[in-house]
C-alpha positions as CSV (number, residue, x, y, z in Angstrom):
1,M,-79.5,-126.3,-53.6
2,I,-76.7,-124.3,-52.8
3,D,-76.2,-121.1,-55.2
4,R,-72.9,-121.1,-57.2
5,V,-71.0,-117.7,-57.6
6,L,-68.3,-117.0,-60.1
7,I,-65.8,-114.1,-59.3
8,I,-63.3,-112.8,-61.9
9,D,-61.1,-110.5,-60.7
10,D,-57.0,-110.4,-61.2
11,N,-56.3,-109.5,-57.5
12,T,-55.8,-112.9,-56.1
13,G,-56.1,-111.7,-52.5
14,L,-59.7,-110.2,-52.9
15,L,-60.6,-113.4,-54.9
16,E,-59.6,-115.5,-52.1
17,L,-61.1,-113.3,-49.4
18,S,-64.4,-112.9,-51.3
19,K,-64.3,-116.9,-51.8
20,E,-63.9,-117.3,-48.0
21,V,-66.7,-114.8,-47.3
22,L,-69.2,-116.2,-49.7
23,E,-68.6,-120.1,-48.7
24,G,-69.2,-118.7,-45.3
25,H,-72.7,-117.8,-46.3
26,N,-73.4,-121.1,-47.8
27,Y,-72.6,-120.3,-51.4
28,N,-70.3,-122.0,-53.8
29,V,-67.7,-120.2,-55.3
30,L,-65.8,-120.6,-58.3
31,I,-63.1,-118.1,-59.2
32,A,-60.8,-117.0,-62.1
33,D,-58.1,-114.3,-62.0
34,N,-58.5,-112.9,-65.5
35,G,-61.2,-112.2,-68.0
36,I,-60.6,-115.1,-70.5
37,S,-60.5,-117.9,-67.9
38,G,-63.5,-116.4,-66.5
39,I,-65.3,-116.7,-69.8
40,A,-64.1,-120.3,-70.2
41,L,-65.1,-121.3,-66.9
42,F,-68.4,-119.6,-67.3
43,E,-69.1,-121.6,-70.8
44,S,-68.4,-124.8,-69.0
45,C,-70.6,-124.5,-66.3
46,Y,-73.1,-121.5,-66.7
47,V,-76.3,-123.6,-66.1
48,T,-75.0,-124.0,-62.7
49,V,-74.0,-120.3,-62.0
50,S,-76.5,-118.1,-59.8
51,C,-74.5,-115.0,-60.4
52,V,-71.1,-113.4,-61.8
53,I,-69.1,-110.8,-59.8
54,C,-66.6,-109.3,-62.1
55,D,-63.9,-106.4,-62.0
56,I,-63.8,-103.8,-64.8
57,D,-60.1,-103.8,-64.8
58,L,-58.5,-107.1,-65.8
59,P,-55.3,-107.7,-67.1
60,D,-56.1,-109.4,-70.5
61,I,-59.3,-108.0,-71.4
62,T,-61.6,-105.5,-70.1
63,G,-64.6,-106.1,-67.8
64,F,-67.1,-104.8,-70.6
65,E,-65.7,-107.1,-72.9
66,V,-66.1,-110.2,-70.4
67,V,-69.8,-109.0,-69.6
68,K,-70.5,-108.8,-73.5
69,K,-69.3,-112.2,-73.7
70,L,-71.1,-113.7,-70.6
71,R,-74.4,-112.3,-72.0
72,S,-73.8,-113.8,-75.4
73,I,-74.0,-117.3,-73.4
74,D,-76.6,-116.3,-71.0
75,S,-78.8,-113.3,-71.3
76,K,-80.2,-113.3,-68.1
77,V,-77.7,-114.5,-65.5
78,P,-77.2,-111.7,-62.5
79,I,-73.8,-109.8,-62.8
80,L,-72.4,-107.6,-60.4
81,I,-69.5,-105.2,-61.4
82,W,-67.2,-104.1,-58.7
83,S,-64.4,-101.6,-59.4
84,G,-62.3,-98.6,-57.7
85,N,-62.9,-96.8,-60.9
86,D,-66.2,-94.8,-60.2
87,D,-66.3,-93.1,-63.7
88,K,-66.2,-97.0,-65.2
89,L,-68.7,-98.2,-62.3
90,A,-71.0,-95.1,-63.2
91,L,-71.3,-96.2,-67.0
92,M,-72.4,-99.9,-66.1
93,Q,-74.9,-98.6,-63.6
94,Q,-76.1,-96.2,-66.7
95,N,-76.3,-99.3,-68.8
96,G,-78.5,-101.6,-66.2
97,Y,-75.7,-103.4,-64.3
98,H,-75.4,-103.6,-60.5
99,T,-72.3,-102.2,-59.1
100,L,-70.3,-102.2,-55.9
101,P,-67.4,-99.8,-55.5
102,K,-64.4,-101.1,-54.1
103,P,-63.1,-101.0,-51.1
104,F,-66.5,-102.2,-49.5
105,R,-67.5,-104.0,-46.1
106,V,-67.9,-107.1,-46.1
107,H,-72.0,-107.3,-45.2
108,V,-72.2,-104.7,-48.2
109,F,-70.9,-107.6,-50.4
110,V,-72.9,-110.1,-48.9
111,N,-76.3,-108.1,-49.3
112,A,-75.3,-107.1,-52.9
113,V,-75.1,-110.9,-54.0
114,E,-78.2,-111.7,-52.1
115,S,-79.9,-109.2,-54.1
116,I,-78.7,-109.7,-57.3
117,K,-79.0,-113.4,-57.5
118,R,-82.7,-113.2,-57.3
119,E,-82.8,-110.8,-60.4
120,T,-82.1,-111.4,-64.2
121,F,-80.8,-108.8,-66.5
122,L,-83.7,-106.9,-67.8
123,P,-82.2,-104.1,-70.6
């Protein structure tokens, strides 16, 4: 079975590049360019999603709000938070989330996804 990853980010260039990279590593990738559409997409197929990658700074709602809503739908889905804002990433890390600072190297990104897809949210 191919793992399915949902990526939520308003940077369409990063979405497309990340999708291409993960598909090259045999992932099925869904993308959403804002929080509301990401939540709706997750609601429609959460049982098949292996992990979610979400930016903190989204144009419509915050990544914090997205994560809270995703957790209300599926409390165990692994979530990787990425951002260029170190303070916000530190806050998410303190709350038990896996984080990835932007910018990042491709191999670091792939390794982070490989690592979190095997886990469930514990806090």
